[in-house]
C-alpha positions as CSV (number, residue, x, y, z in Angstrom):
1,M,77.3,68.8,90.7
2,A,80.5,70.2,89.2
3,I,78.9,70.0,85.8
4,Y,76.0,72.2,87.1
5,R,78.5,74.8,88.4
6,E,80.3,74.8,85.0
7,R,76.9,75.2,83.3
8,C,76.3,78.2,85.5
9,K,79.7,79.7,84.6
10,L,78.8,79.3,80.9
11,G,75.5,81.0,81.4
12,E,73.5,77.9,80.4
13,V,71.7,77.8,83.8
14,K,71.4,80.4,86.5
15,P,72.8,79.8,90.0
16,I,70.2,79.5,92.7
17,K,69.4,82.7,94.6
18,L,70.0,82.4,98.3
19,Y,68.8,85.0,100.8
20,T,70.6,84.8,104.2
21,Y,71.3,86.7,107.4
22,S,74.9,86.6,108.4
23,K,74.2,86.0,112.1
24,C,71.8,83.2,111.4
25,S,73.3,79.8,112.3
26,T,70.8,78.0,110.1
27,C,71.8,80.2,107.1
28,R,75.5,79.4,107.8
29,K,74.7,75.7,107.8
30,A,72.9,76.1,104.5
31,V,75.8,77.9,102.9
32,K,78.2,75.3,104.2
33,W,76.0,72.5,102.7
34,L,75.8,74.2,99.3
35,E,79.6,74.6,99.2
36,A,80.1,71.0,100.2
37,Q,77.6,69.9,97.4
38,V,79.4,72.3,94.9
39,V,76.1,74.1,94.1
40,A,76.4,77.5,92.5
41,Y,74.5,80.2,94.3
42,E,74.2,84.0,94.6
43,E,74.0,85.1,98.2
44,H,71.9,88.1,99.1
45,P,71.6,89.7,102.6
46,I,67.9,89.3,103.4
47,R,67.7,92.2,105.8
48,E,69.2,94.8,103.4
49,T,67.7,93.4,100.2
50,P,64.6,91.4,101.0
51,P,63.0,89.2,98.3
52,K,61.0,91.0,95.7
53,P,57.2,90.7,95.7
54,S,57.5,88.5,92.6
55,E,59.9,86.2,94.4
56,L,57.6,86.1,97.4
57,K,54.6,85.2,95.2
58,T,56.6,82.4,93.6
59,M,57.5,81.0,97.1
60,L,53.9,81.4,98.3
61,K,52.8,79.3,95.3
62,A,55.4,76.7,96.1
63,Y,54.0,76.4,99.6
64,H,50.5,76.1,98.4
65,G,49.4,79.5,99.6
66,E,50.5,78.9,103.2
67,L,51.5,82.5,104.2
68,K,52.8,81.5,107.6
69,K,55.5,79.3,105.9
70,L,57.1,82.5,104.5
71,F,57.4,84.3,107.9
72,N,60.2,84.1,110.5
73,T,57.7,83.3,113.3
74,S,60.4,83.1,115.9
75,G,61.8,86.6,115.2
76,G,61.3,89.7,117.3
77,D,59.7,91.7,114.5
78,Y,57.1,89.1,114.1
79,R,56.2,89.1,117.8
80,E,56.4,92.9,118.1
81,Q,53.9,93.4,115.3
82,K,51.6,90.7,116.7
83,L,51.6,89.0,113.4
84,G,50.5,85.7,114.9
85,L,47.1,87.3,115.5
86,K,47.0,89.4,112.3
87,L,48.3,86.9,109.7
88,P,45.1,84.7,109.6
89,T,43.0,87.6,108.3
90,M,45.7,89.3,106.3
91,S,45.5,89.3,102.5
92,D,48.2,87.7,100.5
93,Q,48.9,91.1,98.9
94,D,49.3,92.8,102.3
95,A,51.5,90.0,103.6
96,I,53.8,90.1,100.6
97,A,54.1,93.8,100.8
98,L,55.1,93.5,104.5
99,L,57.7,90.8,103.8
100,A,59.1,92.8,100.8
101,E,59.6,95.8,103.1
102,N,61.1,94.0,106.1
103,G,63.6,91.2,105.5
104,N,63.6,90.4,109.2
105,L,60.1,89.0,108.8
106,V,61.1,86.5,106.0
107,K,61.9,82.9,107.0
108,R,65.5,82.2,106.1
109,P,67.3,80.9,104.3
110,F,65.1,81.7,101.4
111,V,66.1,79.9,98.2
112,L,64.8,80.3,94.6
113,G,66.0,78.8,91.4
114,E,64.8,77.1,88.3
115,G,62.6,74.4,89.7
116,V,63.3,75.0,93.4
117,A,61.7,77.2,96.1
118,L,62.6,76.6,99.7
119,V,62.5,78.4,103.0
120,G,64.4,77.2,106.1
121,F,67.1,74.6,106.0
122,S,66.5,70.8,106.2
123,E,69.4,68.8,104.7
124,A,67.1,66.0,103.7
125,I,64.7,68.3,101.9
126,W,67.5,70.3,100.2
127,Q,69.2,67.1,99.2
128,N,66.1,66.0,97.4
129,K,65.0,69.3,95.8
130,I,68.4,70.8,95.0
131,H,70.0,67.7,93.7
132,R,67.1,67.3,91.3
133,I,67.8,70.6,89.6
134,T,71.6,70.2,89.5
135,R,71.8,66.9,87.7
């Protein structure tokens, strides 16, 4: 892992891009895990700077077109907008536009890097996917 971080410093590889919300305990666990694993990352506040449409499309592809996987379904904004009812009939384009406008709607943490696209934090999944790209 230390070699990966050095390669990032030298510009040979890019650090992973990590979107988080500071008050999210799951995001804090993810950051702590990345630090313990010595994984280079760039952290971005998801509410102030939501993922770009191109990043959301990449994530959607990684989750085989399952739009719901990209949404923070337990959030207040999701419930207030009644997205549980609207999402099944919403186009990918409309859903991506909505997520790109409102970072509160995006499931977090949201991670993108060369060869990795993850939403949410599961240590076992991250161990498998992130270790694969950092070796």
